[in-house]
PDB file of N, CA, C and O in Angstrom:
ATOM      1  N   MET A   1      27.887  94.452  86.034  1.00  0.00           N
ATOM      2  CA  MET A   1      26.763  95.168  86.569  1.00  0.00           C
ATOM      3  C   MET A   1      27.181  95.880  87.857  1.00  0.00           C
ATOM      4  O   MET A   1      27.824  95.282  88.719  1.00  0.00           O
ATOM      5  N   ALA A   2      26.821  97.142  87.983  1.00  0.00           N
ATOM      6  CA  ALA A   2      27.173  97.930  89.179  1.00  0.00           C
ATOM      7  C   ALA A   2      26.244  97.551  90.327  1.00  0.00           C
ATOM      8  O   ALA A   2      25.046  97.336  90.142  1.00  0.00           O
ATOM      9  N   GLU A   3      26.829  97.476  91.511  1.00  0.00           N
ATOM     10  CA  GLU A   3      26.059  97.109  92.694  1.00  0.00           C
ATOM     11  C   GLU A   3      26.591  97.860  93.913  1.00  0.00           C
ATOM     12  O   GLU A   3      27.801  97.965  94.113  1.00  0.00           O
ATOM     13  N   TYR A   4      25.676  98.378  94.719  1.00  0.00           N
ATOM     14  CA  TYR A   4      26.064  99.043  95.969  1.00  0.00           C
ATOM     15  C   TYR A   4      26.163  98.001  97.083  1.00  0.00           C
ATOM     16  O   TYR A   4      25.358  97.073  97.166  1.00  0.00           O
ATOM     17  N   LYS A   5      27.172  98.182  97.935  1.00  0.00           N
ATOM     18  CA  LYS A   5      27.354  97.259  99.058  1.00  0.00           C
ATOM     19  C   LYS A   5      27.697  98.026 100.318  1.00  0.00           C
ATOM     20  O   LYS A   5      28.288  99.105 100.279  1.00  0.00           O
ATOM     21  N   ARG A   6      27.307  97.435 101.437  1.00  0.00           N
ATOM     22  CA  ARG A   6      27.711  97.964 102.751  1.00  0.00           C
ATOM     23  C   ARG A   6      29.173  97.634 102.970  1.00  0.00           C
ATOM     24  O   ARG A   6      29.601  96.514 102.691  1.00  0.00           O
ATOM     25  N   VAL A   7      29.942  98.582 103.461  1.00  0.00           N
ATOM     26  CA  VAL A   7      31.335  98.360 103.802  1.00  0.00           C
ATOM     27  C   VAL A   7      31.471  98.626 105.293  1.00  0.00           C
ATOM     28  O   VAL A   7      31.331  99.769 105.728  1.00  0.00           O
ATOM     29  N   PRO A   8      31.742  97.584 106.090  1.00  0.00           N
ATOM     30  CA  PRO A   8      31.900  97.777 107.541  1.00  0.00           C
ATOM     31  C   PRO A   8      33.087  98.698 107.827  1.00  0.00           C
ATOM     32  O   PRO A   8      34.121  98.621 107.163  1.00  0.00           O
ATOM     33  N   LEU A   9      32.922  99.569 108.823  1.00  0.00           N
ATOM     34  CA  LEU A   9      33.967 100.486 109.206  1.00  0.00           C
ATOM     35  C   LEU A   9      34.333 100.330 110.679  1.00  0.00           C
ATOM     36  O   LEU A   9      33.486  99.996 111.507  1.00  0.00           O
ATOM     37  N   THR A  10      35.584 100.571 110.990  1.00  0.00           N
ATOM     38  CA  THR A  10      36.004 100.732 112.377  1.00  0.00           C
ATOM     39  C   THR A  10      36.112 102.221 112.607  1.00  0.00           C
ATOM     40  O   THR A  10      36.881 102.909 111.935  1.00  0.00           O
ATOM     41  N   VAL A  11      35.341 102.720 113.557  1.00  0.00           N
ATOM     42  CA  VAL A  11      35.281 104.150 113.835  1.00  0.00           C
ATOM     43  C   VAL A  11      35.576 104.392 115.306  1.00  0.00           C
ATOM     44  O   VAL A  11      35.023 103.726 116.182  1.00  0.00           O
ATOM     45  N   ASN A  12      36.444 105.342 115.562  1.00  0.00           N
ATOM     46  CA  ASN A  12      36.723 105.794 116.935  1.00  0.00           C
ATOM     47  C   ASN A  12      35.746 106.938 117.178  1.00  0.00           C
ATOM     48  O   ASN A  12      35.786 107.944 116.469  1.00  0.00           O
ATOM     49  N   ALA A  13      34.865 106.798 118.173  1.00  0.00           N
ATOM     50  CA  ALA A  13      33.839 107.805 118.419  1.00  0.00           C
ATOM     51  C   ALA A  13      33.772 108.121 119.905  1.00  0.00           C
ATOM     52  O   ALA A  13      34.172 107.322 120.752  1.00  0.00           O
ATOM     53  N   VAL A  14      33.258 109.302 120.193  1.00  0.00           N
ATOM     54  CA  VAL A  14      33.052 109.745 121.589  1.00  0.00           C
ATOM     55  C   VAL A  14      31.554 109.773 121.829  1.00  0.00           C
ATOM     56  O   VAL A  14      30.799 110.358 121.053  1.00  0.00           O
ATOM     57  N   PHE A  15      31.136 109.138 122.906  1.00  0.00           N
ATOM     58  CA  PHE A  15      29.739 109.157 123.312  1.00  0.00           C
ATOM     59  C   PHE A  15      29.591 110.285 124.350  1.00  0.00           C
ATOM     60  O   PHE A  15      30.170 110.228 125.436  1.00  0.00           O
ATOM     61  N   MET A  16      28.812 111.296 123.993  1.00  0.00           N
ATOM     62  CA  MET A  16      28.662 112.493 124.812  1.00  0.00           C
ATOM     63  C   MET A  16      27.649 112.256 125.930  1.00  0.00           C
ATOM     64  O   MET A  16      26.844 111.328 125.853  1.00  0.00           O
ATOM     65  N   THR A  17      27.689 113.093 126.971  1.00  0.00           N
ATOM     66  CA  THR A  17      26.781 112.937 128.111  1.00  0.00           C
ATOM     67  C   THR A  17      25.319 113.185 127.722  1.00  0.00           C
ATOM     68  O   THR A  17      24.414 112.720 128.415  1.00  0.00           O
ATOM     69  N   ASP A  18      25.078 113.901 126.637  1.00  0.00           N
ATOM     70  CA  ASP A  18      23.704 114.150 126.194  1.00  0.00           C
ATOM     71  C   ASP A  18      23.170 113.018 125.294  1.00  0.00           C
ATOM     72  O   ASP A  18      22.054 113.112 124.784  1.00  0.00           O
ATOM     73  N   GLY A  19      23.964 111.949 125.097  1.00  0.00           N
ATOM     74  CA  GLY A  19      23.536 110.799 124.313  1.00  0.00           C
ATOM     75  C   GLY A  19      23.941 110.836 122.856  1.00  0.00           C
ATOM     76  O   GLY A  19      23.731 109.858 122.139  1.00  0.00           O
ATOM     77  N   THR A  20      24.516 111.935 122.398  1.00  0.00           N
ATOM     78  CA  THR A  20      24.945 112.002 120.999  1.00  0.00           C
ATOM     79  C   THR A  20      26.275 111.270 120.825  1.00  0.00           C
ATOM     80  O   THR A  20      27.024 111.063 121.780  1.00  0.00           O
ATOM     81  N   ILE A  21      26.539 110.893 119.601  1.00  0.00           N
ATOM     82  CA  ILE A  21      27.775 110.191 119.247  1.00  0.00           C
ATOM     83  C   ILE A  21      28.536 111.060 118.279  1.00  0.00           C
ATOM     84  O   ILE A  21      27.977 111.521 117.284  1.00  0.00           O
ATOM     85  N   LYS A  22      29.814 111.293 118.558  1.00  0.00           N
ATOM     86  CA  LYS A  22      30.679 112.114 117.690  1.00  0.00           C
ATOM     87  C   LYS A  22      31.801 111.245 117.130  1.00  0.00           C
ATOM     88  O   LYS A  22      32.744 110.924 117.854  1.00  0.00           O
ATOM     89  N   PRO A  23      31.720 110.857 115.857  1.00  0.00           N
ATOM     90  CA  PRO A  23      32.833 110.096 115.273  1.00  0.00           C
ATOM     91  C   PRO A  23      34.075 110.973 115.144  1.00  0.00           C
ATOM     92  O   PRO A  23      33.981 112.131 114.736  1.00  0.00           O
ATOM     93  N   LYS A  24      35.244 110.420 115.493  1.00  0.00           N
ATOM     94  CA  LYS A  24      36.495 111.181 115.472  1.00  0.00           C
ATOM     95  C   LYS A  24      37.489 110.664 114.444  1.00  0.00           C
ATOM     96  O   LYS A  24      38.201 111.453 113.825  1.00  0.00           O
ATOM     97  N   LYS A  25      37.548 109.348 114.253  1.00  0.00           N
ATOM     98  CA  LYS A  25      38.516 108.745 113.332  1.00  0.00           C
ATOM     99  C   LYS A  25      37.914 107.541 112.636  1.00  0.00           C
ATOM    100  O   LYS A  25      37.102 106.814 113.208  1.00  0.00           O
ATOM    101  N   ILE A  26      38.329 107.339 111.379  1.00  0.00           N
ATOM    102  CA  ILE A  26      38.001 106.132 110.639  1.00  0.00           C
ATOM    103  C   ILE A  26      39.281 105.332 110.520  1.00  0.00           C
ATOM    104  O   ILE A  26      40.297 105.840 110.047  1.00  0.00           O
ATOM    105  N   ILE A  27      39.233 104.084 110.949  1.00  0.00           N
ATOM    106  CA  ILE A  27      40.435 103.249 111.015  1.00  0.00           C
ATOM    107  C   ILE A  27      40.319 102.126 109.979  1.00  0.00           C
ATOM    108  O   ILE A  27      39.354 101.362 109.981  1.00  0.00           O
ATOM    109  N   THR A  28      41.311 102.039 109.103  1.00  0.00           N
ATOM    110  CA  THR A  28      41.363 100.967 108.123  1.00  0.00           C
ATOM    111  C   THR A  28      42.539 100.050 108.459  1.00  0.00           C
ATOM    112  O   THR A  28      43.273 100.305 109.414  1.00  0.00           O
ATOM    113  N   ALA A  29      42.715  99.004 107.691  1.00  0.00           N
ATOM    114  CA  ALA A  29      43.832  98.079 107.913  1.00  0.00           C
ATOM    115  C   ALA A  29      45.175  98.772 107.726  1.00  0.00           C
ATOM    116  O   ALA A  29      46.163  98.403 108.360  1.00  0.00           O
ATOM    117  N   ASN A  30      45.209  99.790 106.844  1.00  0.00           N
ATOM    118  CA  ASN A  30      46.463 100.436 106.491  1.00  0.00           C
ATOM    119  C   ASN A  30      46.664 101.845 107.030  1.00  0.00           C
ATOM    120  O   ASN A  30      47.781 102.363 107.001  1.00  0.00           O
ATOM    121  N   ASP A  31      45.586 102.480 107.526  1.00  0.00           N
ATOM    122  CA  ASP A  31      45.706 103.899 107.859  1.00  0.00           C
ATOM    123  C   ASP A  31      44.625 104.329 108.859  1.00  0.00           C
ATOM    124  O   ASP A  31      43.665 103.603 109.117  1.00  0.00           O
ATOM    125  N   VAL A  32      44.811 105.508 109.400  1.00  0.00           N
ATOM    126  CA  VAL A  32      43.830 106.149 110.278  1.00  0.00           C
ATOM    127  C   VAL A  32      43.530 107.524 109.679  1.00  0.00           C
ATOM    128  O   VAL A  32      44.441 108.297 109.384  1.00  0.00           O
ATOM    129  N   PHE A  33      42.251 107.812 109.507  1.00  0.00           N
ATOM    130  CA  PHE A  33      41.823 109.087 108.926  1.00  0.00           C
ATOM    131  C   PHE A  33      41.077 109.888 109.983  1.00  0.00           C
ATOM    132  O   PHE A  33      40.071 109.433 110.528  1.00  0.00           O
ATOM    133  N   ASN A  34      41.582 111.086 110.267  1.00  0.00           N
ATOM    134  CA  ASN A  34      40.889 111.974 111.214  1.00  0.00           C
ATOM    135  C   ASN A  34      39.676 112.580 110.551  1.00  0.00           C
ATOM    136  O   ASN A  34      39.724 112.990 109.391  1.00  0.00           O
ATOM    137  N   ILE A  35      38.597 112.632 111.288  1.00  0.00           N
ATOM    138  CA  ILE A  35      37.394 113.340 110.842  1.00  0.00           C
ATOM    139  C   ILE A  35      37.565 114.796 111.249  1.00  0.00           C
ATOM    140  O   ILE A  35      37.559 115.120 112.437  1.00  0.00           O
ATOM    141  N   ASP A  36      37.715 115.662 110.272  1.00  0.00           N
ATOM    142  CA  ASP A  36      37.985 117.072 110.528  1.00  0.00           C
ATOM    143  C   ASP A  36      36.748 117.803 111.073  1.00  0.00           C
ATOM    144  O   ASP A  36      36.848 118.671 111.940  1.00  0.00           O
ATOM    145  N   ARG A  37      35.590 117.425 110.539  1.00  0.00           N
ATOM    146  CA  ARG A  37      34.370 118.165 110.907  1.00  0.00           C
ATOM    147  C   ARG A  37      33.158 117.311 110.601  1.00  0.00           C
ATOM    148  O   ARG A  37      33.151 116.537 109.643  1.00  0.00           O
ATOM    149  N   ILE A  38      32.133 117.460 111.425  1.00  0.00           N
ATOM    150  CA  ILE A  38      30.820 116.843 111.143  1.00  0.00           C
ATOM    151  C   ILE A  38      29.943 117.945 110.558  1.00  0.00           C
ATOM    152  O   ILE A  38      29.714 118.978 111.187  1.00  0.00           O
ATOM    153  N   VAL A  39      29.458 117.704 109.346  1.00  0.00           N
ATOM    154  CA  VAL A  39      28.642 118.682 108.634  1.00  0.00           C
ATOM    155  C   VAL A  39      27.159 118.521 108.960  1.00  0.00           C
ATOM    156  O   VAL A  39      26.441 119.507 109.122  1.00  0.00           O
ATOM    157  N   ASP A  40      26.710 117.274 109.055  1.00  0.00           N
ATOM    158  CA  ASP A  40      25.278 117.012 109.255  1.00  0.00           C
ATOM    159  C   ASP A  40      25.098 115.657 109.920  1.00  0.00           C
ATOM    160  O   ASP A  40      25.876 114.730 109.695  1.00  0.00           O
ATOM    161  N   ILE A  41      24.066 115.558 110.736  1.00  0.00           N
ATOM    162  CA  ILE A  41      23.674 114.298 111.371  1.00  0.00           C
ATOM    163  C   ILE A  41      22.168 114.176 111.198  1.00  0.00           C
ATOM    164  O   ILE A  41      21.422 115.092 111.545  1.00  0.00           O
ATOM    165  N   LYS A  42      21.716 113.035 110.657  1.00  0.00           N
ATOM    166  CA  LYS A  42      20.280 112.825 110.516  1.00  0.00           C
ATOM    167  C   LYS A  42      19.990 111.326 110.407  1.00  0.00           C
ATOM    168  O   LYS A  42      20.863 110.534 110.051  1.00  0.00           O
ATOM    169  N   ARG A  43      18.775 110.965 110.714  1.00  0.00           N
ATOM    170  CA  ARG A  43      18.342 109.582 110.494  1.00  0.00           C
ATOM    171  C   ARG A  43      18.062 109.430 109.009  1.00  0.00           C
ATOM    172  O   ARG A  43      17.228 110.137 108.444  1.00  0.00           O
ATOM    173  N   TYR A  44      18.760 108.511 108.395  1.00  0.00           N
ATOM    174  CA  TYR A  44      18.564 108.299 106.959  1.00  0.00           C
ATOM    175  C   TYR A  44      19.009 106.887 106.599  1.00  0.00           C
ATOM    176  O   TYR A  44      20.091 106.452 106.992  1.00  0.00           O
ATOM    177  N   CYS A  45      18.191 106.189 105.868  1.00  0.00           N
ATOM    178  CA  CYS A  45      18.508 104.839 105.431  1.00  0.00           C
ATOM    179  C   CYS A  45      18.772 104.848 103.933  1.00  0.00           C
ATOM    180  O   CYS A  45      17.847 105.058 103.147  1.00  0.00           O
ATOM    181  N   PRO A  46      20.027 104.622 103.519  1.00  0.00           N
ATOM    182  CA  PRO A  46      20.296 104.567 102.083  1.00  0.00           C
ATOM    183  C   PRO A  46      19.507 103.404 101.456  1.00  0.00           C
ATOM    184  O   PRO A  46      19.584 102.270 101.929  1.00  0.00           O
ATOM    185  N   ARG A  47      18.781 103.685 100.430  1.00  0.00           N
ATOM    186  CA  ARG A  47      17.878 102.687  99.842  1.00  0.00           C
ATOM    187  C   ARG A  47      18.599 101.601  99.031  1.00  0.00           C
ATOM    188  O   ARG A  47      17.996 100.600  98.644  1.00  0.00           O
ATOM    189  N   VAL A  48      19.867 101.810  98.787  1.00  0.00           N
ATOM    190  CA  VAL A  48      20.601 100.874  97.920  1.00  0.00           C
ATOM    191  C   VAL A  48      21.198  99.691  98.684  1.00  0.00           C
ATOM    192  O   VAL A  48      21.710  98.755  98.070  1.00  0.00           O
ATOM    193  N   VAL A  49      21.136  99.727 100.022  1.00  0.00           N
ATOM    194  CA  VAL A  49      21.623  98.613 100.845  1.00  0.00           C
ATOM    195  C   VAL A  49      20.617  98.353 101.960  1.00  0.00           C
ATOM    196  O   VAL A  49      19.813  99.222 102.297  1.00  0.00           O
ATOM    197  N   SER A  50      20.666  97.156 102.527  1.00  0.00           N
ATOM    198  CA  SER A  50      19.770  96.861 103.642  1.00  0.00           C
ATOM    199  C   SER A  50      20.382  97.380 104.945  1.00  0.00           C
ATOM    200  O   SER A  50      21.580  97.240 105.189  1.00  0.00           O
ATOM    201  N   CYS A  51      19.524  97.983 105.772  1.00  0.00           N
ATOM    202  CA  CYS A  51      19.953  98.507 107.063  1.00  0.00           C
ATOM    203  C   CYS A  51      18.711  98.781 107.906  1.00  0.00           C
ATOM    204  O   CYS A  51      17.594  98.814 107.390  1.00  0.00           O
ATOM    205  N   VAL A  52      18.919  98.979 109.218  1.00  0.00           N
ATOM    206  CA  VAL A  52      17.798  99.220 110.115  1.00  0.00           C
ATOM    207  C   VAL A  52      18.002 100.567 110.795  1.00  0.00           C
ATOM    208  O   VAL A  52      18.824 100.684 111.704  1.00  0.00           O
ATOM    209  N   ALA A  53      17.266 101.579 110.366  1.00  0.00           N
ATOM    210  CA  ALA A  53      17.215 102.926 110.957  1.00  0.00           C
ATOM    211  C   ALA A  53      18.581 103.488 111.357  1.00  0.00           C
ATOM    212  O   ALA A  53      18.789 103.819 112.525  1.00  0.00           O
ATOM    213  N   PRO A  54      19.503 103.599 110.417  1.00  0.00           N
ATOM    214  CA  PRO A  54      20.814 104.145 110.785  1.00  0.00           C
ATOM    215  C   PRO A  54      20.813 105.667 110.922  1.00  0.00           C
ATOM    216  O   PRO A  54      19.888 106.353 110.487  1.00  0.00           O
ATOM    217  N   ILE A  55      21.862 106.160 111.531  1.00  0.00           N
ATOM    218  CA  ILE A  55      22.116 107.590 111.623  1.00  0.00           C
ATOM    219  C   ILE A  55      23.188 107.917 110.574  1.00  0.00           C
ATOM    220  O   ILE A  55      24.269 107.329 110.576  1.00  0.00           O
ATOM    221  N   GLN A  56      22.877 108.858 109.683  1.00  0.00           N
ATOM    222  CA  GLN A  56      23.847 109.243 108.655  1.00  0.00           C
ATOM    223  C   GLN A  56      24.650 110.441 109.168  1.00  0.00           C
ATOM    224  O   GLN A  56      24.091 111.448 109.602  1.00  0.00           O
ATOM    225  N   TYR A  57      25.965 110.301 109.105  1.00  0.00           N
ATOM    226  CA  TYR A  57      26.870 111.387 109.438  1.00  0.00           C
ATOM    227  C   TYR A  57      27.539 111.858 108.145  1.00  0.00           C
ATOM    228  O   TYR A  57      28.195 111.070 107.464  1.00  0.00           O
ATOM    229  N   THR A  58      27.380 113.114 107.814  1.00  0.00           N
ATOM    230  CA  THR A  58      28.109 113.718 106.705  1.00  0.00           C
ATOM    231  C   THR A  58      29.327 114.370 107.355  1.00  0.00           C
ATOM    232  O   THR A  58      29.198 115.284 108.169  1.00  0.00           O
ATOM    233  N   VAL A  59      30.520 113.881 106.979  1.00  0.00           N
ATOM    234  CA  VAL A  59      31.740 114.327 107.626  1.00  0.00           C
ATOM    235  C   VAL A  59      32.753 114.798 106.595  1.00  0.00           C
ATOM    236  O   VAL A  59      32.662 114.457 105.416  1.00  0.00           O
ATOM    237  N   ILE A  60      33.718 115.586 107.051  1.00  0.00           N
ATOM    238  CA  ILE A  60      34.811 116.016 106.207  1.00  0.00           C
ATOM    239  C   ILE A  60      36.065 115.256 106.667  1.00  0.00           C
ATOM    240  O   ILE A  60      36.461 115.333 107.829  1.00  0.00           O
ATOM    241  N   VAL A  61      36.679 114.520 105.726  1.00  0.00           N
ATOM    242  CA  VAL A  61      37.896 113.760 105.990  1.00  0.00           C
ATOM    243  C   VAL A  61      38.934 114.209 104.973  1.00  0.00           C
ATOM    244  O   VAL A  61      38.759 113.999 103.773  1.00  0.00           O
ATOM    245  N   GLU A  62      40.002 114.819 105.440  1.00  0.00           N
ATOM    246  CA  GLU A  62      41.063 115.329 104.568  1.00  0.00           C
ATOM    247  C   GLU A  62      40.500 116.211 103.444  1.00  0.00           C
ATOM    248  O   GLU A  62      40.925 116.119 102.293  1.00  0.00           O
ATOM    249  N   GLY A  63      39.535 117.066 103.808  1.00  0.00           N
ATOM    250  CA  GLY A  63      38.957 117.997 102.860  1.00  0.00           C
ATOM    251  C   GLY A  63      37.894 117.422 101.935  1.00  0.00           C
ATOM    252  O   GLY A  63      37.373 118.134 101.077  1.00  0.00           O
ATOM    253  N   ILE A  64      37.566 116.153 102.094  1.00  0.00           N
ATOM    254  CA  ILE A  64      36.583 115.494 101.215  1.00  0.00           C
ATOM    255  C   ILE A  64      35.346 115.115 102.036  1.00  0.00           C
ATOM    256  O   ILE A  64      35.455 114.553 103.126  1.00  0.00           O
ATOM    257  N   GLU A  65      34.169 115.436 101.487  1.00  0.00           N
ATOM    258  CA  GLU A  65      32.928 115.087 102.170  1.00  0.00           C
ATOM    259  C   GLU A  65      32.632 113.601 101.989  1.00  0.00           C
ATOM    260  O   GLU A  65      32.662 113.079 100.875  1.00  0.00           O
ATOM    261  N   LYS A  66      32.347 112.933 103.101  1.00  0.00           N
ATOM    262  CA  LYS A  66      32.006 111.502 103.104  1.00  0.00           C
ATOM    263  C   LYS A  66      30.737 111.288 103.896  1.00  0.00           C
ATOM    264  O   LYS A  66      30.399 112.093 104.764  1.00  0.00           O
ATOM    265  N   LYS A  67      30.029 110.209 103.604  1.00  0.00           N
ATOM    266  CA  LYS A  67      28.866 109.832 104.386  1.00  0.00           C
ATOM    267  C   LYS A  67      29.186 108.477 105.054  1.00  0.00           C
ATOM    268  O   LYS A  67      29.552 107.502 104.398  1.00  0.00           O
ATOM    269  N   ILE A  68      29.029 108.468 106.379  1.00  0.00           N
ATOM    270  CA  ILE A  68      29.177 107.232 107.126  1.00  0.00           C
ATOM    271  C   ILE A  68      27.907 107.045 107.947  1.00  0.00           C
ATOM    272  O   ILE A  68      27.192 108.003 108.239  1.00  0.00           O
ATOM    273  N   TYR A  69      27.641 105.798 108.312  1.00  0.00           N
ATOM    274  CA  TYR A  69      26.398 105.477 108.976  1.00  0.00           C
ATOM    275  C   TYR A  69      26.657 104.686 110.252  1.00  0.00           C
ATOM    276  O   TYR A  69      27.559 103.850 110.306  1.00  0.00           O
ATOM    277  N   PHE A  70      25.846 104.965 111.287  1.00  0.00           N
ATOM    278  CA  PHE A  70      25.881 104.190 112.517  1.00  0.00           C
ATOM    279  C   PHE A  70      24.507 103.553 112.660  1.00  0.00           C
ATOM    280  O   PHE A  70      23.486 104.242 112.651  1.00  0.00           O
ATOM    281  N   GLU A  71      24.493 102.234 112.793  1.00  0.00           N
ATOM    282  CA  GLU A  71      23.245 101.497 112.923  1.00  0.00           C
ATOM    283  C   GLU A  71      23.115 101.057 114.385  1.00  0.00           C
ATOM    284  O   GLU A  71      23.746 100.079 114.787  1.00  0.00           O
ATOM    285  N   PRO A  72      22.301 101.768 115.193  1.00  0.00           N
ATOM    286  CA  PRO A  72      22.167 101.430 116.609  1.00  0.00           C
ATOM    287  C   PRO A  72      21.664 100.004 116.835  1.00  0.00           C
ATOM    288  O   PRO A  72      22.028  99.365 117.823  1.00  0.00           O
ATOM    289  N   HIS A  73      20.829  99.507 115.923  1.00  0.00           N
ATOM    290  CA  HIS A  73      20.258  98.163 116.036  1.00  0.00           C
ATOM    291  C   HIS A  73      21.362  97.086 116.133  1.00  0.00           C
ATOM    292  O   HIS A  73      21.267  96.156 116.933  1.00  0.00           O
ATOM    293  N   SER A  74      22.391  97.234 115.310  1.00  0.00           N
ATOM    294  CA  SER A  74      23.489  96.247 115.289  1.00  0.00           C
ATOM    295  C   SER A  74      24.753  96.806 115.963  1.00  0.00           C
ATOM    296  O   SER A  74      25.735  96.084 116.139  1.00  0.00           O
ATOM    297  N   ASN A  75      24.723  98.089 116.337  1.00  0.00           N
ATOM    298  CA  ASN A  75      25.884  98.752 116.961  1.00  0.00           C
ATOM    299  C   ASN A  75      27.087  98.753 116.029  1.00  0.00           C
ATOM    300  O   ASN A  75      28.224  98.585 116.469  1.00  0.00           O
ATOM    301  N   MET A  76      26.827  98.948 114.716  1.00  0.00           N
ATOM    302  CA  MET A  76      27.882  98.893 113.715  1.00  0.00           C
ATOM    303  C   MET A  76      27.924 100.173 112.884  1.00  0.00           C
ATOM    304  O   MET A  76      26.909 100.827 112.643  1.00  0.00           O
ATOM    305  N   TRP A  77      29.153 100.503 112.456  1.00  0.00           N
ATOM    306  CA  TRP A  77      29.396 101.610 111.521  1.00  0.00           C
ATOM    307  C   TRP A  77      29.600 101.021 110.129  1.00  0.00           C
ATOM    308  O   TRP A  77      30.149  99.929 109.984  1.00  0.00           O
ATOM    309  N   PHE A  78      29.155 101.753 109.104  1.00  0.00           N
ATOM    310  CA  PHE A  78      29.381 101.305 107.734  1.00  0.00           C
ATOM    311  C   PHE A  78      29.336 102.488 106.768  1.00  0.00           C
ATOM    312  O   PHE A  78      28.865 103.574 107.106  1.00  0.00           O
ATOM    313  N   SER A  79      29.836 102.247 105.567  1.00  0.00           N
ATOM    314  CA  SER A  79      29.692 103.190 104.473  1.00  0.00           C
ATOM    315  C   SER A  79      29.069 102.415 103.315  1.00  0.00           C
ATOM    316  O   SER A  79      28.888 101.200 103.396  1.00  0.00           O
ATOM    317  N   VAL A  80      28.753 103.110 102.265  1.00  0.00           N
ATOM    318  CA  VAL A  80      28.159 102.472 101.079  1.00  0.00           C
ATOM    319  C   VAL A  80      29.094 102.736  99.912  1.00  0.00           C
ATOM    320  O   VAL A  80      29.508 103.870  99.670  1.00  0.00           O
ATOM    321  N   LYS A  81      29.417 101.670  99.194  1.00  0.00           N
ATOM    322  CA  LYS A  81      30.346 101.796  98.065  1.00  0.00           C
ATOM    323  C   LYS A  81      29.735 101.151  96.834  1.00  0.00           C
ATOM    324  O   LYS A  81      29.076 100.115  96.921  1.00  0.00           O
ATOM    325  N   LEU A  82      29.964 101.778  95.680  1.00  0.00           N
ATOM    326  CA  LEU A  82      29.530 101.245  94.403  1.00  0.00           C
ATOM    327  C   LEU A  82      30.638 100.361  93.841  1.00  0.00           C
ATOM    328  O   LEU A  82      31.771 100.807  93.658  1.00  0.00           O
ATOM    329  N   TYR A  83      30.298  99.106  93.569  1.00  0.00           N
ATOM    330  CA  TYR A  83      31.237  98.171  92.959  1.00  0.00           C
ATOM    331  C   TYR A  83      30.840  97.938  91.522  1.00  0.00           C
ATOM    332  O   TYR A  83      29.693  97.604  91.225  1.00  0.00           O
ATOM    333  N   GLU A  84      31.798  98.117  90.631  1.00  0.00           N
ATOM    334  CA  GLU A  84      31.565  97.845  89.205  1.00  0.00           C
ATOM    335  C   GLU A  84      31.936  96.386  88.955  1.00  0.00           C
ATOM    336  O   GLU A  84      33.006  95.932  89.360  1.00  0.00           O
ATOM    337  N   GLY A  85      31.070  95.676  88.306  1.00  0.00           N
ATOM    338  CA  GLY A  85      31.393  94.264  88.122  1.00  0.00           C
ATOM    339  C   GLY A  85      30.956  93.689  86.848  1.00  0.00           C
ATOM    340  O   GLY A  85      31.180  92.506  86.595  1.00  0.00           O
TER     341      GLY A  85
END
């Protein structure tokens, strides 16, 4: 059965003087991925996982569009992944 899960992320971000957050890099155990561009920022809660009022960042990483989330309530970054099981 397919199931969506939260995947915790380590993100290098810059906190701007106007209060906005700009993610710059996604860091994994094996690699570092530069965020080339931020396409969109909005408050959005993916309905397939539990979360509290996260900010959705649509970003371009190595030419591929990705969605990452910052949850101010827990101060954590995450993505959503579909697991086939």
